[in-house]
C-alpha positions in Angstrom: 3.9 -5.6 -47.2 2.5 -3.8 -50.3 5.1 -3.2 -53.0 4.7 -1.0 -56.0 4.4 -2.6 -59.5 7.8 -3.7 -60.7 9.1 -4.1 -64.2 12.8 -5.2 -64.2 13.7 -3.8 -67.7 13.5 -3.8 -71.4 14.7 -6.6 -73.6 15.3 -5.7 -77.2 16.0 -8.2 -79.9 16.8 -7.4 -83.5 17.7 -9.1 -86.7 19.8 -6.9 -89.0 20.8 -6.9 -92.6 24.4 -5.8 -93.1 25.9 -5.1 -96.5 29.5 -4.9 -95.2 30.2 -8.6 -94.7 33.6 -7.9 -93.1 31.8 -6.5 -90.1 30.0 -9.8 -89.7 33.4 -11.6 -89.5 35.2 -9.1 -87.3 34.7 -10.3 -83.7 37.5 -8.0 -82.5 35.8 -5.0 -84.0 32.6 -5.9 -82.2 34.4 -6.3 -78.9 36.0 -2.9 -79.4 32.7 -1.2 -80.2 31.0 -3.0 -77.3 33.7 -1.9 -74.8 33.2 1.7 -76.0 29.4 1.3 -75.6 29.8 -0.1 -72.1 31.9 2.9 -71.1 29.6 5.4 -72.8 26.5 4.1 -71.0 28.3 3.3 -67.8 27.5 -0.5 -68.0 29.5 -2.9 -66.0 30.9 -6.0 -67.7 31.0 -9.2 -65.5 32.4 -11.4 -68.2 32.5 -12.1 -72.0 32.7 -15.2 -74.1 33.8 -14.9 -77.8 33.6 -17.8 -80.3 34.8 -17.5 -83.9 33.5 -20.2 -86.3 35.3 -21.8 -89.2 33.5 -19.5 -91.7 34.6 -16.4 -89.6 31.1 -15.8 -88.3 31.0 -15.3 -84.5 28.9 -15.4 -81.4 29.6 -13.3 -78.4 27.9 -13.0 -75.1 28.6 -10.3 -72.6 27.3 -10.8 -69.1 26.7 -7.5 -67.5 25.9 -6.4 -64.0 22.7 -5.0 -65.6 22.1 -8.3 -67.6 23.5 -9.1 -71.0 24.3 -8.3 -74.7 24.5 -11.2 -77.2 25.2 -11.4 -80.9 25.3 -14.1 -83.5 26.4 -13.4 -87.1 25.7 -15.1 -90.4 27.9 -13.5 -93.1 26.6 -16.0 -95.7 23.2 -14.3 -95.3 24.4 -10.8 -94.5 22.6 -11.0 -91.2 23.0 -10.9 -87.5 20.8 -11.2 -84.4 21.5 -9.0 -81.5 20.0 -9.1 -78.0 20.2 -6.3 -75.4 18.6 -6.6 -72.0 19.3 -4.1 -69.2 17.5 -4.4 -65.9 17.8 -2.3 -62.8 15.7 -2.2 -59.7 16.6 1.4 -59.1 15.8 3.0 -62.5 14.2 2.4 -65.8 16.9 1.6 -68.4 14.5 1.4 -71.4 15.9 4.4 -73.2 19.4 3.2 -72.5 18.6 -0.1 -74.2 17.2 1.7 -77.2 20.3 3.9 -77.4 22.7 1.0 -77.1 20.8 -0.8 -79.9 20.9 2.3 -82.1 24.6 2.6 -81.6 25.0 -1.0 -82.9 22.8 -0.4 -85.9 25.0 2.6 -86.7 28.2 0.6 -86.3 27.0 -2.1 -88.6 25.4 0.4 -91.0 22.5 -2.0 -90.9 18.9 -2.3 -92.0 16.5 -3.6 -89.3 14.7 -6.7 -90.5 13.0 -7.6 -87.2 12.7 -5.5 -84.1 11.1 -6.8 -80.9 10.8 -5.1 -77.5 9.8 -7.1 -74.5 9.0 -5.4 -71.2 10.1 -7.9 -68.6 
């Protein structure tokens, strides 16, 4: 059986500089904006884990039907790393990945330090 070439999706990873440190310590704000993004782009949450550290930084992982969104913040360095991967065997979600990431950059009012795209 010959199958057409398959690329499951785009994986985008960024490191952002954020001047507003309070956004790097507000895990509840990130959860709120992520829930809005999930609704906006019709993404389905399977589960989420939130961990707040002693210095108020946080790490959050969203498991999605389409794959995942993960964040780690470092307020002491005004930075965060963010990872968005959406795969789908029925459609190409590359533009959706880029749009989701752009929404996060806007939310954090951030400057992009590193920006990687991996076609999986």
